[in-house]
N, C-alpha and C positions, 0 to 999 in steps of 0.2 A: 341312382346312381354314376349312370356320361356324365351327368350334365358337372358337379359335384366335381368326377377326376378331371375334368379340364376347366375348371380355373381350379386345381392344383395341378396341372400340369405347364401352365402359364404363371402360374403366381408369384416367378421370375423378371415377371416382363413389368413386372406391375409398379407404383410408387405411391399412384390412392389404391385404398379399397373401396376409394368409391367410383370407381373404374368400373365398376366388376358389379356393385351392389352396396346398398350395409342403410341406417338412420340416416333422416334430416327430416329434421324437425323448425316450424314455421310459427309463422301466423296468417291470416288471414286478410285483405286489408280493404274488399271491397263487397258488396250485395251483402244481400241477410248475414254471411253468414263472417263479417267484419271480427275486426276481435278475436277471433278462434284461433289454438291453438292447434293444430294439426304435428302430423310426422306419416313423415311417407316412405313407406319402408320397402327394398326397392331384395326379393328374391335374384339374383339374373337369370333369373330363367326365361321371365315375360313377363312373369303374377309380380304384382304391386300393388299395394294396397296405401289407405292410410288412414290413420287409427286419430280419433277423433278426440282429444286431450283434456276437451273440457266435456263432452258429454262421457266421460264416466271412464272412456278407452275404448266406445264404439270403434267400428269400423264400417268408416264409408264409399269412396266410392273405390270400388277393384276392378283391377284387368287382366287377360291375360293374350298379349301380344297384343293387337287389333280389338281382341272383344273383352267389351265391359260384360264383369257380370253381377256387379246386384245392380238393384233399382234400387231409382231416385227420384221423389217423392218433387211436387213443383216447389218446394222451398230448399229443397236439400242441405245440406248444411249451415244448422241458426244455430245463433248462443244460445245453449243451458239458459230455462227459467228457473230458478229454481222456489219458484209457489207456481208449478204447475200442474200441482192436482190437485185438481178441482176439479169431481167434471171429468166434461170431454178436452180439457182443455191440454193434453196430453199431445192433442195431433194439429193442433194449432203449428208446433217448431217439431211431430217429428218427419224427416228425413229418407228417415228412410236404410241404402245405403246395405252395405252385406253384410251388417249388425248392427241390430238392435236391443239393449238387457234390458227388459222387466222383472220391475222388482224392490227391490227385496225382502220387501216383505204381505207385499199383495202384486198377485198378475191376476187381472180378468178386468169386467167393467167399471165403470164407478159404481161405489155403496152404502151406504150408513148402516152404523150399527150401536150396539151400547161402547161398545171400543170406538166408534169413530167414525172419519168419517172415509175415504179412500176415493182418491178419483184414478182414472182409467191409466191403468201400467204401472201405478206405485214409483218413487218417488228418483229413484237409480239413472234414469238416462240423463234427467239432466242436473248432472250432478256432477261440477270438475275434478278430477285424479291432482293427486298431490305427486308430481314423479320425482322417487325415490333411485330409479338408475337408470341406466341406458350402456349399453354394451357393449359394440362394434362390430363385428367382425374383420378381423386379419388376417384375407388369407394372403399373407406374406410368412407369414408363421408360419399356415399351415393350421387357418385358428380359419374354423368357418361357419360356426357361433355365429347367432344374435338376442337378445331382448330387449325390451320394455318393461320395467315397473312401474307401476302405480298404487297406492292410496283413497279410495273414493270413500266418505263416510257419509250416509245415512242417518241422526240422528238429531238432536237437540233436548234440550232441556227438559230432567225429570223423563228420558226415554223416550220407548225405544230408540236404541245403537248399538247402530248396523254400521260395519267396518265390510268393506273387502277389498284385499288385494289381488288386483291383475295383476299376471307378465301373460306378455304376447311375442315369442321367441318364434323364431325359425331358424333357416342353415340354405345359406350362400351356394346354388345347382340347388335347392328339392321347392320345389313351387310348390308349399301345401303355411297354414299359417299354425300357431298349438296357441290355444289361450288355457291360462290356465288357472283359478277362478282359484281363493281363499274368500265368508264370509266366517266375524269375529262374531263374538254377540261383546259390546266393551263397554255395554250394559248390568245395570246390576240385580239385574228384572229378565225374567221368560222369556224370549221376546220370538213373535211370529213369522216367522219365514216361506219366501214364496221369488221361486226365480224358473225362467223362459227363457231363450237366444231365437230372437227372435231373427232368422238369419234370413236375409230377400233378396231373391232374386229376379232377375229383368232385362229385358231382350237388349243385346240380340241370340242370350245362351237360349235362356223363351223364349220358346217364335212355335208360333204354329207351327204342331207333330212333335215338338219337346214332350221328353220321354220321362215322369216324377218316377223316381227311384226306391224304392219305402218298402215292411213288409209286416203285417199285425193287424190282430184285428183292430178295426174300428167303429166309433159311429159319428153320425154328424148332429148338435142341438137344433139343426134349426130346419124353418115351417116349408114345409112343402110352397114353393111357386118359384113364377122360371127365374128367379137367380138361383133355385138348386140347383147344386149337379153332384153331391155326394148319394146316389143313390145303389143300391145294388145291381139295377139295370148299364148306369150310365161309367163309359169309359173315362172317370176325373182322372186316369197318371197318365191320357194325353193334352199337353197341350191342346187348347182351343183357336182362333182368331175371337178379336175382345168384338165384346159382348151388351150390346146396346141396353141387353137386362142389367149389367153393371155398369151402368150410369150409373157417377152421384157413388150412394152405400150400397152399391151391387156389389155383394159378397157373396161365400161358399166358407164355411171351415167344418176341416172331421177331428178331433181325438182317435189319435190310433195307441192302442198297445205292443209298441212295436221292436217287432224278433230278436232278438241276439241272439251269440255264438256261445261255445265252449268256453270262453272265456271275459261271460259276460259283455263286452262289445255290441256296441250296435249300429248299423250303416243306412247313412240313408242318397243319397242323392238327385244331382238330374241331368239326361245329356238329350244332350243339340248330334243327330246324325248326321245333321246338310254340314254343321258345322267341324263335324267330326271329334267334338270339348266337351265334355262330363267334367265336373263339379263331386264332387264327394263331403259326407258330412261320420266322422265317428266319436263314440260317448261312448262313458259309461252307461250300459240299462239303472244299475245300484243308484248311481247317482242320481240320473233321469230319469228316469219311469219315464213317461212321456214321447210321445211326440206329439206335432200339433199342426196340421197341415191348409194355409190360410191359403183361398186365391180367391181374385178379385184382378177381375178382362177387363174390368172397363180402356174405353178408345182413352187416349193418351194416361192412360193411369194403368197397365198391361201389371201385373205380380201376381204374384206366388209364395209366397214363404213356406220354411221348414225349418220346424221351430224347438230342439231337445227343454222339456223344462219338468222339474220337479212336479208340478198337478197341472190340471189342463188349467185355461185363463176361465177359472168360473170364481178365482175374487175368495176372500180368506173368509169370503162370509160361507157359504156354500163349504167351503172345505173343512171350514171345524163342524158344519153341523155333519159333515160327513165323513168326522175323523178323522180324516187324510193332509190337513193345514200339519206342517211341519211347525215345529219351535226349537229355539235355539238358549238350552241352558245359560246363565253368567259365568260369560271365557270363552262357551265350548263354540268351535273351527266344524264347518264345513269345505271339504277337496270339489271343486267340479272342473274335469278336465276333459276336451276337446280339440278336437284334428277336421279341417278346413282346407282341401285338399283337390290338384283341378292333371285332372289326369294325364294324358300324355295315347295319342298315336293307342301302344302296343298295352296299352294297359288298362284300355276304357274297357273292353268285354270282360277283362278277368274282373276287371268293380262291378261289372251286371250281375255277372254273376255266380262273385261271393254275396248280395243281396236275394 
């Protein structure tokens, strides 16, 4: 609120809103991401982030002041590959970033059954958006809200045909981003639906001693090995130094039945005491009943992710067998919303106590 008031008090000293913040679109012209459309969002608080318009409006780089919040893979931003939905092809251009969307009809490893072939984590993150609206802030007239909206289509002839209408919004003076998604079945048949928000944190926010913040019953599907972290007698909520056992494909994961408050809100996040910096995620438990915690502590590939989801990443086949797979009837819509927020010094302890 203090930052918002500061901006409003100074509005008669600004002639161009971009001096304070806003949305700037551009196209990358070099490296692996050449030709990719992006949009930089500047909240005017030190929190700024890059939206990947050609990757389902996912979020790439993200910073708070001098600190990076997101993990970036070796590849970083790469163009969409519309035919990557085969086997493990998804990881060839997985750039990490603050958010990668998984779904809309399959979340999990490659699989095949009588319904067809499905590659790792589905198609949607490899699909460009049609941008239909950009609303800039206008602090000179007291309007601080800004947003960008797009349509992302996961479709083929004979179906299924799912549409994601995504709005990413914020407000000058607030160190947060809001995501509102609407998934619509545009086809003429019932369609399976799975969705997971792969939110990836990296150094320096994630560092030795950083604390993962979440509460709920959990289980880990991975076998016991030197890679396994999620054990009853292990402090898996404290980030370790890089681990040799996590070189290559070393990793571990927990599926969490996250707790929510009386208003159906679930919270999770990460806290770096040395930097006095915390980032939180807030979402509806009813909309996204699961949280996944991925940990991959490889040298030069050091990352943890907190992933609100409709289902654990078990795949469409197992979800169908367990009778937990969601379906959308023709014309049916499902809405999702979540907030990613950077907490300032005076807000951190209150956030931690709320979890």
